[in-house]
N, CA, C and O atoms as a GROMACS GRO file, in nm:
protein
  576
    1MET      N    1   5.326  13.587  13.235
    1MET     CA    2   5.406  13.706  13.254
    1MET      C    3   5.463  13.743  13.118
    1MET      O    4   5.512  13.657  13.044
    2ASP      N    5   5.457  13.871  13.087
    2ASP     CA    6   5.512  13.914  12.958
    2ASP      C    7   5.659  13.949  12.973
    2ASP      O    8   5.713  13.952  13.084
    3ALA      N    9   5.724  13.976  12.862
    3ALA     CA   10   5.868  13.997  12.860
    3ALA      C   11   5.911  14.119  12.942
    3ALA      O   12   6.016  14.117  13.006
    4SER      N   13   5.830  14.226  12.940
    4SER     CA   14   5.869  14.347  13.016
    4SER      C   15   5.863  14.321  13.167
    4SER      O   16   5.949  14.369  13.241
    5LEU      N   17   5.763  14.248  13.212
    5LEU     CA   18   5.754  14.215  13.354
    5LEU      C   19   5.867  14.121  13.394
    5LEU      O   20   5.924  14.132  13.503
    6ASN      N   21   5.900  14.028  13.305
    6ASN     CA   22   6.012  13.938  13.331
    6ASN      C   23   6.143  14.016  13.344
    6ASN      O   24   6.224  13.988  13.432
    7GLU      N   25   6.162  14.113  13.257
    7GLU     CA   26   6.285  14.194  13.260
    7GLU      C   27   6.297  14.270  13.393
    7GLU      O   28   6.406  14.283  13.448
    8LYS      N   29   6.183  14.318  13.442
    8LYS     CA   30   6.181  14.394  13.567
    8LYS      C   31   6.222  14.306  13.686
    8LYS      O   32   6.294  14.352  13.775
    9TYR      N   33   6.176  14.180  13.687
    9TYR     CA   34   6.201  14.090  13.800
    9TYR      C   35   6.295  13.975  13.764
    9TYR      O   36   6.291  13.869  13.827
   10LYS      N   37   6.376  13.995  13.664
   10LYS     CA   38   6.463  13.889  13.612
   10LYS      C   39   6.557  13.832  13.717
   10LYS      O   40   6.581  13.711  13.718
   11GLN      N   41   6.610  13.914  13.805
   11GLN     CA   42   6.711  13.870  13.902
   11GLN      C   43   6.652  13.809  14.029
   11GLN      O   44   6.726  13.759  14.113
   12ILE      N   45   6.520  13.815  14.044
   12ILE     CA   46   6.457  13.759  14.163
   12ILE      C   47   6.460  13.607  14.153
   12ILE      O   48   6.422  13.549  14.051
   13LYS      N   49   6.506  13.543  14.260
   13LYS     CA   50   6.512  13.397  14.264
   13LYS      C   51   6.428  13.349  14.382
   13LYS      O   52   6.410  13.420  14.481
   14PHE      N   53   6.378  13.226  14.370
   14PHE     CA   54   6.304  13.165  14.480
   14PHE      C   55   6.403  13.118  14.587
   14PHE      O   56   6.514  13.075  14.556
   15ASN      N   57   6.361  13.128  14.714
   15ASN     CA   58   6.440  13.063  14.818
   15ASN      C   59   6.409  12.913  14.812
   15ASN      O   60   6.322  12.871  14.736
   16HIS      N   61   6.478  12.834  14.892
   16HIS     CA   62   6.465  12.688  14.884
   16HIS      C   63   6.321  12.642  14.912
   16HIS      O   64   6.271  12.552  14.844
   17GLU      N   65   6.256  12.703  15.010
   17GLU     CA   66   6.120  12.662  15.045
   17GLU      C   67   6.022  12.691  14.932
   17GLU      O   68   5.936  12.608  14.901
   18LEU      N   69   6.035  12.807  14.869
   18LEU     CA   70   5.947  12.840  14.756
   18LEU      C   71   5.972  12.750  14.637
   18LEU      O   72   5.879  12.711  14.566
   19THR      N   73   6.098  12.716  14.614
   19THR     CA   74   6.131  12.625  14.505
   19THR      C   75   6.063  12.490  14.529
   19THR      O   76   6.006  12.432  14.437
   20GLU      N   77   6.068  12.440  14.652
   20GLU     CA   78   6.004  12.314  14.684
   20GLU      C   79   5.852  12.324  14.668
   20GLU      O   80   5.788  12.232  14.617
   21LEU      N   81   5.794  12.436  14.713
   21LEU     CA   82   5.650  12.457  14.700
   21LEU      C   83   5.607  12.453  14.554
   21LEU      O   84   5.514  12.380  14.519
   22PHE      N   85   5.672  12.529  14.470
   22PHE     CA   86   5.635  12.533  14.329
   22PHE      C   87   5.663  12.400  14.259
   22PHE      O   88   5.591  12.361  14.167
   23THR      N   89   5.767  12.331  14.302
   23THR     CA   90   5.795  12.199  14.247
   23THR      C   91   5.684  12.102  14.284
   23THR      O   92   5.640  12.023  14.200
   24ASP      N   93   5.637  12.108  14.409
   24ASP     CA   94   5.526  12.022  14.451
   24ASP      C   95   5.400  12.051  14.369
   24ASP      O   96   5.328  11.959  14.331
   25ILE      N   97   5.375  12.179  14.342
   25ILE     CA   98   5.258  12.216  14.260
   25ILE      C   99   5.272  12.159  14.120
   25ILE      O  100   5.177  12.103  14.066
   26VAL      N  101   5.390  12.174  14.061
   26VAL     CA  102   5.414  12.125  13.925
   26VAL      C  103   5.407  11.972  13.919
   26VAL      O  104   5.350  11.916  13.826
   27VAL      N  105   5.463  11.906  14.018
   27VAL     CA  106   5.460  11.759  14.021
   27VAL      C  107   5.317  11.709  14.038
   27VAL      O  108   5.281  11.604  13.984
   28GLY      N  109   5.235  11.783  14.111
   28GLY     CA  110   5.097  11.743  14.135
   28GLY      C  111   5.008  11.750  14.012
   28GLY      O  112   4.901  11.690  14.010
   29ASP      N  113   5.050  11.820  13.910
   29ASP     CA  114   4.971  11.832  13.788
   29ASP      C  115   5.055  11.782  13.669
   29ASP      O  116   5.146  11.852  13.624
   30PRO      N  117   5.026  11.662  13.621
   30PRO     CA  118   5.109  11.603  13.514
   30PRO      C  119   5.117  11.690  13.388
   30PRO      O  120   5.220  11.690  13.320
   31VAL      N  121   5.011  11.763  13.356
   31VAL     CA  122   5.014  11.848  13.237
   31VAL      C  123   5.112  11.962  13.258
   31VAL      O  124   5.194  11.991  13.170
   32LEU      N  125   5.106  12.028  13.374
   32LEU     CA  126   5.200  12.136  13.403
   32LEU      C  127   5.343  12.086  13.397
   32LEU      O  128   5.430  12.150  13.339
   33ARG      N  129   5.366  11.971  13.458
   33ARG     CA  130   5.501  11.915  13.461
   33ARG      C  131   5.554  11.888  13.321
   33ARG      O  132   5.666  11.926  13.288
   34ARG      N  133   5.474  11.822  13.240
   34ARG     CA  134   5.519  11.788  13.105
   34ARG      C  135   5.541  11.913  13.019
   34ARG      O  136   5.636  11.918  12.940
   35VAL      N  137   5.455  12.013  13.034
   35VAL     CA  138   5.471  12.136  12.955
   35VAL      C  139   5.596  12.210  12.999
   35VAL      O  140   5.673  12.256  12.915
   36LEU      N  141   5.619  12.223  13.129
   36LEU     CA  142   5.738  12.293  13.177
   36LEU      C  143   5.866  12.219  13.135
   36LEU      O  144   5.962  12.282  13.091
   37VAL      N  145   5.866  12.088  13.149
   37VAL     CA  146   5.983  12.010  13.109
   37VAL      C  147   6.006  12.022  12.958
   37VAL      O  148   6.120  12.033  12.913
   38TYR      N  149   5.897  12.021  12.880
   38TYR     CA  150   5.913  12.034  12.734
   38TYR      C  151   5.972  12.170  12.698
   38TYR      O  152   6.063  12.178  12.616
   39ILE      N  153   5.920  12.276  12.758
   39ILE     CA  154   5.971  12.411  12.727
   39ILE      C  155   6.120  12.418  12.760
   39ILE      O  156   6.199  12.468  12.680
   40SER      N  157   6.157  12.370  12.877
   40SER     CA  158   6.296  12.374  12.919
   40SER      C  159   6.386  12.292  12.827
   40SER      O  160   6.490  12.340  12.783
   41SER      N  161   6.346  12.169  12.799
   41SER     CA  162   6.432  12.083  12.716
   41SER      C  163   6.439  12.132  12.572
   41SER      O  164   6.543  12.121  12.507
   42SER      N  165   6.330  12.186  12.521
   42SER     CA  166   6.328  12.237  12.385
   42SER      C  167   6.422  12.357  12.370
   42SER      O  168   6.494  12.369  12.271
   43ILE      N  169   6.420  12.445  12.468
   43ILE     CA  170   6.508  12.562  12.464
   43ILE      C  171   6.653  12.518  12.474
   43ILE      O  172   6.739  12.572  12.404
   44GLN      N  173   6.682  12.419  12.560
   44GLN     CA  174   6.819  12.368  12.571
   44GLN      C  175   6.866  12.308  12.439
   44GLN      O  176   6.979  12.333  12.397
   45LYS      N  177   6.781  12.231  12.372
   45LYS     CA  178   6.817  12.171  12.244
   45LYS      C  179   6.844  12.278  12.139
   45LYS      O  180   6.938  12.267  12.061
   46LYS      N  181   6.761  12.382  12.138
   46LYS     CA  182   6.778  12.490  12.041
   46LYS      C  183   6.908  12.565  12.066
   46LYS      O  184   6.977  12.605  11.972
   47LYS      N  185   6.943  12.585  12.194
   47LYS     CA  186   7.069  12.653  12.226
   47LYS      C  187   7.188  12.570  12.181
   47LYS      O  188   7.283  12.624  12.125
   48LYS      N  189   7.182  12.440  12.205
   48LYS     CA  190   7.293  12.352  12.167
   48LYS      C  191   7.310  12.340  12.017
   48LYS      O  192   7.421  12.320  11.967
   49SER      N  193   7.199  12.351  11.944
   49SER     CA  194   7.208  12.336  11.799
   49SER      C  195   7.256  12.463  11.730
   49SER      O  196   7.276  12.463  11.608
   50GLY      N  197   7.275  12.571  11.804
   50GLY     CA  198   7.329  12.693  11.747
   50GLY      C  199   7.227  12.784  11.683
   50GLY      O  200   7.262  12.874  11.607
   51ILE      N  201   7.100  12.762  11.714
   51ILE     CA  202   6.995  12.849  11.660
   51ILE      C  203   7.009  12.988  11.723
   51ILE      O  204   7.045  13.000  11.840
   52SER      N  205   6.979  13.090  11.646
   52SER     CA  206   6.987  13.228  11.693
   52SER      C  207   6.904  13.248  11.819
   52SER      O  208   6.799  13.186  11.835
   53HIS      N  209   6.950  13.334  11.909
   53HIS     CA  210   6.882  13.362  12.036
   53HIS      C  211   6.736  13.401  12.014
   53HIS      O  212   6.651  13.371  12.098
   54ASN      N  213   6.706  13.468  11.904
   54ASN     CA  214   6.570  13.512  11.877
   54ASN      C  215   6.473  13.395  11.856
   54ASN      O  216   6.352  13.414  11.864
   55PHE      N  217   6.525  13.276  11.829
   55PHE     CA  218   6.439  13.162  11.799
   55PHE      C  219   6.444  13.054  11.905
   55PHE      O  220   6.407  12.940  11.878
   56TYR      N  221   6.490  13.086  12.027
   56TYR     CA  222   6.497  12.988  12.134
   56TYR      C  223   6.359  12.948  12.185
   56TYR      O  224   6.342  12.836  12.232
   57GLY      N  225   6.264  13.035  12.176
   57GLY     CA  226   6.135  13.014  12.239
   57GLY      C  227   6.054  12.900  12.180
   57GLY      O  228   6.091  12.840  12.079
   58VAL      N  229   5.944  12.872  12.247
   58VAL     CA  230   5.854  12.764  12.212
   58VAL      C  231   5.715  12.824  12.195
   58VAL      O  232   5.678  12.915  12.269
   59THR      N  233   5.639  12.774  12.099
   59THR     CA  234   5.501  12.820  12.080
   59THR      C  235   5.406  12.715  12.134
   59THR      O  236   5.443  12.600  12.155
   60ILE      N  237   5.282  12.756  12.157
   60ILE     CA  238   5.180  12.662  12.202
   60ILE      C  239   5.158  12.554  12.096
   60ILE      O  240   5.130  12.439  12.129
   61GLN      N  241   5.171  12.590  11.970
   61GLN     CA  242   5.159  12.494  11.861
   61GLN      C  243   5.263  12.382  11.876
   61GLN      O  244   5.230  12.264  11.860
   62GLU      N  245   5.387  12.419  11.907
   62GLU     CA  246   5.492  12.318  11.928
   62GLU      C  247   5.458  12.229  12.046
   62GLU      O  248   5.482  12.108  12.042
   63ILE      N  249   5.403  12.288  12.151
   63ILE     CA  250   5.365  12.210  12.269
   63ILE      C  251   5.259  12.107  12.233
   63ILE      O  252   5.269  11.991  12.272
   64THR      N  253   5.157  12.149  12.158
   64THR     CA  254   5.049  12.056  12.123
   64THR      C  255   5.099  11.945  12.030
   64THR      O  256   5.044  11.835  12.032
   65GLU      N  257   5.201  11.972  11.951
   65GLU     CA  258   5.254  11.870  11.860
   65GLU      C  259   5.348  11.772  11.930
   65GLU      O  260   5.363  11.659  11.885
   66ASN      N  261   5.412  11.815  12.039
   66ASN     CA  262   5.520  11.734  12.097
   66ASN      C  263   5.496  11.683  12.238
   66ASN      O  264   5.566  11.592  12.282
   67VAL      N  265   5.400  11.738  12.310
   67VAL     CA  266   5.376  11.693  12.447
   67VAL      C  267   5.262  11.592  12.446
   67VAL      O  268   5.154  11.619  12.395
   68GLU      N  269   5.289  11.476  12.504
   68GLU     CA  270   5.188  11.372  12.512
   68GLU      C  271   5.149  11.351  12.658
   68GLU      O  272   5.234  11.354  12.748
   69ILE      N  273   5.019  11.329  12.680
   69ILE     CA  274   4.970  11.300  12.814
   69ILE      C  275   4.882  11.176  12.806
   69ILE      O  276   4.830  11.142  12.700
   70GLU      N  277   4.867  11.110  12.918
   70GLU     CA  278   4.781  10.993  12.925
   70GLU      C  279   4.643  11.039  12.970
   70GLU      O  280   4.629  11.107  13.072
   71ARG      N  281   4.542  11.002  12.893
   71ARG     CA  282   4.406  11.040  12.928
   71ARG      C  283   4.310  10.935  12.876
   71ARG      O  284   4.343  10.859  12.786
   72PRO      N  285   4.189  10.931  12.934
   72PRO     CA  286   4.090  10.833  12.889
   72PRO      C  287   4.044  10.862  12.746
   72PRO      O  288   4.016  10.977  12.711
   73LYS      N  289   4.038  10.759  12.666
   73LYS     CA  290   3.997  10.772  12.527
   73LYS      C  291   3.883  10.672  12.504
   73LYS      O  292   3.890  10.558  12.549
   74ARG      N  293   3.780  10.716  12.434
   74ARG     CA  294   3.666  10.631  12.407
   74ARG      C  295   3.704  10.522  12.307
   74ARG      O  296   3.761  10.550  12.202
   75VAL      N  297   3.671  10.398  12.342
   75VAL     CA  298   3.700  10.283  12.258
   75VAL      C  299   3.571  10.202  12.242
   75VAL      O  300   3.501  10.175  12.339
   76GLN      N  301   3.543  10.165  12.118
   76GLN     CA  302   3.423  10.086  12.092
   76GLN      C  303   3.464   9.952  12.032
   76GLN      O  304   3.530   9.946  11.929
   77LYS      N  305   3.422   9.845  12.100
   77LYS     CA  306   3.446   9.710  12.049
   77LYS      C  307   3.311   9.643  12.037
   77LYS      O  308   3.247   9.607  12.136
   78GLY      N  309   3.269   9.627  11.912
   78GLY     CA  310   3.134   9.573  11.888
   78GLY      C  311   3.032   9.673  11.937
   78GLY      O  312   3.034   9.790  11.899
   79LYS      N  313   2.943   9.626  12.023
   79LYS     CA  314   2.840   9.715  12.079
   79LYS      C  315   2.883   9.777  12.211
   79LYS      O  316   2.815   9.865  12.264
   80ARG      N  317   2.995   9.731  12.264
   80ARG     CA  318   3.044   9.782  12.392
   80ARG      C  319   3.127   9.908  12.371
   80ARG      O  320   3.210   9.916  12.281
   81VAL      N  321   3.101  10.005  12.456
   81VAL     CA  322   3.179  10.129  12.456
   81VAL      C  323   3.240  10.144  12.594
   81VAL      O  324   3.170  10.133  12.695
   82PHE      N  325   3.370  10.168  12.599
   82PHE     CA  326   3.438  10.190  12.726
   82PHE      C  327   3.553  10.286  12.705
   82PHE      O  328   3.586  10.323  12.592
   83TYR      N  329   3.613  10.326  12.814
   83TYR     CA  330   3.725  10.420  12.809
   83TYR      C  331   3.850  10.351  12.861
   83TYR      O  332   3.847  10.282  12.963
   84GLU      N  333   3.960  10.371  12.790
   84GLU     CA  334   4.089  10.322  12.838
   84GLU      C  335   4.191  10.433  12.823
   84GLU      O  336   4.182  10.518  12.734
   85ASN      N  337   4.287  10.432  12.913
   85ASN     CA  338   4.391  10.536  12.910
   85ASN      C  339   4.484  10.514  12.792
   85ASN      O  340   4.536  10.404  12.771
   86GLN      N  341   4.505  10.621  12.717
   86GLN     CA  342   4.596  10.617  12.603
   86GLN      C  343   4.683  10.741  12.605
   86GLN      O  344   4.644  10.846  12.655
   87LEU      N  345   4.802  10.726  12.550
   87LEU     CA  346   4.895  10.838  12.539
   87LEU      C  347   4.860  10.915  12.412
   87LEU      O  348   4.872  10.862  12.301
   88THR      N  349   4.817  11.041  12.428
   88THR     CA  350   4.780  11.123  12.313
   88THR      C  351   4.839  11.262  12.328
   88THR      O  352   4.880  11.301  12.438
   89ASN      N  353   4.844  11.335  12.220
   89ASN     CA  354   4.894  11.473  12.225
   89ASN      C  355   4.800  11.559  12.307
   89ASN      O  356   4.678  11.538  12.310
   90ILE      N  357   4.859  11.655  12.374
   90ILE     CA  358   4.782  11.747  12.455
   90ILE      C  359   4.697  11.835  12.363
   90ILE      O  360   4.740  11.869  12.253
   91GLU      N  361   4.579  11.872  12.408
   91GLU     CA  362   4.493  11.960  12.330
   91GLU      C  363   4.538  12.105  12.346
   91GLU      O  364   4.601  12.140  12.446
   92THR      N  365   4.505  12.186  12.249
   92THR     CA  366   4.546  12.327  12.251
   92THR      C  367   4.493  12.399  12.374
   92THR      O  368   4.565  12.477  12.436
   93ARG      N  369   4.368  12.374  12.411
   93ARG     CA  370   4.310  12.441  12.528
   93ARG      C  371   4.384  12.402  12.656
   93ARG      O  372   4.413  12.487  12.740
   94ALA      N  373   4.415  12.274  12.670
   94ALA     CA  374   4.487  12.228  12.790
   94ALA      C  375   4.628  12.288  12.792
   94ALA      O  376   4.678  12.327  12.898
   95ALA      N  377   4.692  12.295  12.677
   95ALA     CA  378   4.826  12.355  12.669
   95ALA      C  379   4.819  12.503  12.706
   95ALA      O  380   4.904  12.553  12.779
   96GLY      N  381   4.717  12.572  12.657
   96GLY     CA  382   4.699  12.714  12.688
   96GLY      C  383   4.677  12.737  12.837
   96GLY      O  384   4.733  12.831  12.894
   97ARG      N  385   4.596  12.651  12.900
   97ARG     CA  386   4.573  12.664  13.044
   97ARG      C  387   4.702  12.638  13.122
   97ARG      O  388   4.731  12.709  13.219
   98ALA      N  389   4.777  12.538  13.081
   98ALA     CA  390   4.903  12.508  13.150
   98ALA      C  391   5.001  12.625  13.136
   98ALA      O  392   5.067  12.663  13.232
   99VAL      N  393   5.008  12.682  13.016
   99VAL     CA  394   5.096  12.797  12.993
   99VAL      C  395   5.054  12.914  13.080
   99VAL      O  396   5.140  12.983  13.136
  100GLU      N  397   4.925  12.939  13.091
  100GLU     CA  398   4.878  13.049  13.176
  100GLU      C  399   4.914  13.027  13.322
  100GLU      O  400   4.955  13.120  13.391
  101LYS      N  401   4.898  12.904  13.371
  101LYS     CA  402   4.933  12.874  13.510
  101LYS      C  403   5.083  12.892  13.533
  101LYS      O  404   5.124  12.954  13.631
  102LEU      N  405   5.164  12.838  13.444
  102LEU     CA  406   5.309  12.850  13.459
  102LEU      C  407   5.353  12.996  13.452
  102LEU      O  408   5.446  13.038  13.522
  103SER      N  409   5.287  13.072  13.368
  103SER     CA  410   5.317  13.214  13.355
  103SER      C  411   5.278  13.289  13.483
  103SER      O  412   5.353  13.375  13.529
  104ALA      N  413   5.162  13.257  13.540
  104ALA     CA  414   5.118  13.321  13.664
  104ALA      C  415   5.211  13.285  13.780
  104ALA      O  416   5.228  13.364  13.873
  105MET      N  417   5.272  13.167  13.773
  105MET     CA  418   5.366  13.125  13.877
  105MET      C  419   5.505  13.186  13.853
  105MET      O  420   5.595  13.166  13.934
  106SER      N  421   5.522  13.260  13.745
  106SER     CA  422   5.646  13.325  13.702
  106SER      C  423   5.756  13.225  13.667
  106SER      O  424   5.875  13.255  13.683
  107LEU      N  425   5.716  13.107  13.620
  107LEU     CA  426   5.813  13.006  13.578
  107LEU      C  427   5.846  13.020  13.430
  107LEU      O  428   5.952  12.975  13.386
  108ILE      N  429   5.756  13.082  13.355
  108ILE     CA  430   5.781  13.110  13.214
  108ILE      C  431   5.733  13.252  13.184
  108ILE      O  432   5.657  13.311  13.261
  109TYR      N  433   5.779  13.304  13.073
  109TYR     CA  434   5.729  13.433  13.025
  109TYR      C  435   5.711  13.425  12.874
  109TYR      O  436   5.759  13.331  12.810
  110HIS      N  437   5.641  13.524  12.819
  110HIS     CA  438   5.616  13.520  12.675
  110HIS      C  439   5.645  13.654  12.610
  110HIS      O  440   5.641  13.759  12.673
  111GLU      N  441   5.676  13.645  12.481
  111GLU     CA  442   5.688  13.762  12.395
  111GLU      C  443   5.586  13.746  12.284
  111GLU      O  444   5.572  13.638  12.227
  112ASN      N  445   5.515  13.852  12.254
  112ASN     CA  446   5.420  13.847  12.144
  112ASN      C  447   5.493  13.875  12.014
  112ASN      O  448   5.548  13.984  11.993
  113VAL      N  449   5.493  13.776  11.927
  113VAL     CA  450   5.550  13.788  11.794
  113VAL      C  451   5.438  13.746  11.699
  113VAL      O  452   5.428  13.629  11.661
  114PRO      N  453   5.353  13.844  11.660
  114PRO     CA  454   5.234  13.808  11.583
  114PRO      C  455   5.266  13.716  11.467
  114PRO      O  456   5.362  13.740  11.395
  115PRO      N  457   5.189  13.613  11.449
  115PRO     CA  458   5.066  13.574  11.517
  115PRO      C  459   5.089  13.480  11.634
  115PRO      O  460   4.994  13.415  11.679
  116TYR      N  461   5.210  13.470  11.686
  116TYR     CA  462   5.242  13.374  11.790
  116TYR      C  463   5.272  13.441  11.923
  116TYR      O  464   5.303  13.560  11.931
  117LYS      N  465   5.262  13.360  12.027
  117LYS     CA  466   5.309  13.396  12.160
  117LYS      C  467   5.426  13.301  12.184
  117LYS      O  468   5.407  13.180  12.198
  118VAL      N  469   5.547  13.356  12.189
  118VAL     CA  470   5.666  13.274  12.204
  118VAL      C  471   5.700  13.265  12.352
  118VAL      O  472   5.709  13.367  12.421
  119LEU      N  473   5.719  13.143  12.401
  119LEU     CA  474   5.738  13.116  12.544
  119LEU      C  475   5.884  13.088  12.575
  119LEU      O  476   5.955  13.023  12.498
  120TYR      N  477   5.928  13.139  12.689
  120TYR     CA  478   6.064  13.119  12.738
  120TYR      C  479   6.056  13.082  12.886
  120TYR      O  480   5.959  13.114  12.954
  121ILE      N  481   6.158  13.014  12.935
  121ILE     CA  482   6.163  12.978  13.076
  121ILE      C  483   6.240  13.085  13.153
  121ILE      O  484   6.336  13.143  13.101
  122THR      N  485   6.198  13.112  13.277
  122THR     CA  486   6.266  13.210  13.361
  122THR      C  487   6.369  13.140  13.449
  122THR      O  488   6.376  13.017  13.452
  123HIS      N  489   6.449  13.218  13.520
  123HIS     CA  490   6.545  13.161  13.615
  123HIS      C  491   6.472  13.081  13.722
  123HIS      O  492   6.520  12.977  13.768
  124ARG      N  493   6.354  13.131  13.763
  124ARG     CA  494   6.276  13.060  13.864
  124ARG      C  495   6.225  12.928  13.808
  124ARG      O  496   6.219  12.828  13.881
  125GLY      N  497   6.190  12.926  13.680
  125GLY     CA  498   6.149  12.801  13.616
  125GLY      C  499   6.264  12.701  13.613
  125GLY      O  500   6.244  12.581  13.631
  126LEU      N  501   6.384  12.752  13.588
  126LEU     CA  502   6.502  12.665  13.589
  126LEU      C  503   6.530  12.611  13.728
  126LEU      O  504   6.578  12.498  13.743
  127GLN      N  505   6.500  12.690  13.832
  127GLN     CA  506   6.515  12.641  13.968
  127GLN      C  507   6.422  12.522  13.993
  127GLN      O  508   6.461  12.423  14.054
  128VAL      N  509   6.299  12.534  13.944
  128VAL     CA  510   6.201  12.425  13.962
  128VAL      C  511   6.245  12.302  13.882
  128VAL      O  512   6.235  12.190  13.931
  129ILE      N  513   6.294  12.323  13.760
  129ILE     CA  514   6.344  12.212  13.678
  129ILE      C  515   6.460  12.143  13.751
  129ILE      O  516   6.468  12.020  13.754
  130SER      N  517   6.549  12.221  13.809
  130SER     CA  518   6.662  12.166  13.883
  130SER      C  519   6.613  12.081  14.000
  130SER      O  520   6.667  11.974  14.026
  131GLU      N  521   6.513  12.129  14.071
  131GLU     CA  522   6.457  12.053  14.183
  131GLU      C  523   6.389  11.925  14.133
  131GLU      O  524   6.399  11.821  14.198
  132LEU      N  525   6.321  11.932  14.019
  132LEU     CA  526   6.261  11.811  13.960
  132LEU      C  527   6.370  11.707  13.930
  132LEU      O  528   6.352  11.588  13.957
  133ILE      N  529   6.481  11.752  13.875
  133ILE     CA  530   6.592  11.662  13.843
  133ILE      C  531   6.650  11.602  13.970
  133ILE      O  532   6.680  11.483  13.975
  134ASN      N  533   6.665  11.685  14.075
  134ASN     CA  534   6.716  11.634  14.203
  134ASN      C  535   6.624  11.528  14.259
  134ASN      O  536   6.671  11.425  14.309
  135ARG      N  537   6.495  11.551  14.253
  135ARG     CA  538   6.399  11.453  14.303
  135ARG      C  539   6.403  11.325  14.221
  135ARG      O  540   6.393  11.215  14.276
  136LYS      N  541   6.418  11.339  14.092
  136LYS     CA  542   6.426  11.220  14.006
  136LYS      C  543   6.550  11.138  14.040
  136LYS      O  544   6.544  11.016  14.046
  137ASN      N  545   6.662  11.206  14.062
  137ASN     CA  546   6.787  11.138  14.096
  137ASN      C  547   6.780  11.070  14.233
  137ASN      O  548   6.845  10.968  14.255
  138LYS      N  549   6.701  11.128  14.324
  138LYS     CA  550   6.684  11.068  14.456
  138LYS      C  551   6.587  10.950  14.452
  138LYS      O  552   6.578  10.873  14.547
  139GLY      N  553   6.513  10.938  14.342
  139GLY     CA  554   6.418  10.827  14.330
  139GLY      C  555   6.277  10.862  14.371
  139GLY      O  556   6.193  10.773  14.384
  140ASP      N  557   6.248  10.990  14.394
  140ASP     CA  558   6.111  11.030  14.426
  140ASP      C  559   6.022  11.008  14.306
  140ASP      O  560   6.071  10.990  14.194
  141GLU      N  561   5.890  11.008  14.328
  141GLU     CA  562   5.796  10.986  14.219
  141GLU      C  563   5.803  11.100  14.119
  141GLU      O  564   5.783  11.217  14.153
  142TYR      N  565   5.831  11.063  13.998
  142TYR     CA  566   5.838  11.158  13.889
  142TYR      C  567   5.859  11.079  13.763
  142TYR      O  568   5.950  10.996  13.757
  143ASP      N  569   5.777  11.103  13.660
  143ASP     CA  570   5.791  11.022  13.537
  143ASP      C  571   5.834  11.105  13.418
  143ASP      O  572   5.810  11.067  13.304
  144GLY      N  573   5.899  11.220  13.443
  144GLY     CA  574   5.965  11.301  13.344
  144GLY      C  575   5.884  11.346  13.232
  144GLY      O  576   5.935  11.415  13.144
   0.00000   0.00000   0.00000
C-alpha cells in the first residue's frame, strides 16, 4: 500500500477477529513475522533516539542487513555434501516478497523516495504486533 492509500484509510482499525486472523497468518510465516517485527522495532528505536520524523522508515536494504532467518545451507565435509539449518541474513528477493505481502495485508505502507522505497508500519500493523506480544506473554508459540 502506498502512502496516499494509507492516508485515505489511516483511521480504519481491525476488529478483534481480524486482528487474530492476520496475526495467525503472520505467525504461520516466519519470514513475514521477522520482517514485521523488525520494521516495528526499528521505527520505535528511531523514534526514541530523536531522529526526524522523515527518517523513521525502513528500507528493504536495512531489512536484508538486519533480519536473520534459519534456512538450509549447503555444507561440504570431505566428499560428503549435506544441508544443515543455519541462521543467515534474509535475501533481497525474500524480503521484497514479505514486504509485498505485508503491504497487501495493509500492515505496512511505503513512500517512494528515489532510489528507495521507505517502509512504515500502519495502525493495523501495530494491532498485529500488539497481539503477537500478548501471545508471547501468554506463552504461545512465538520466537520473536
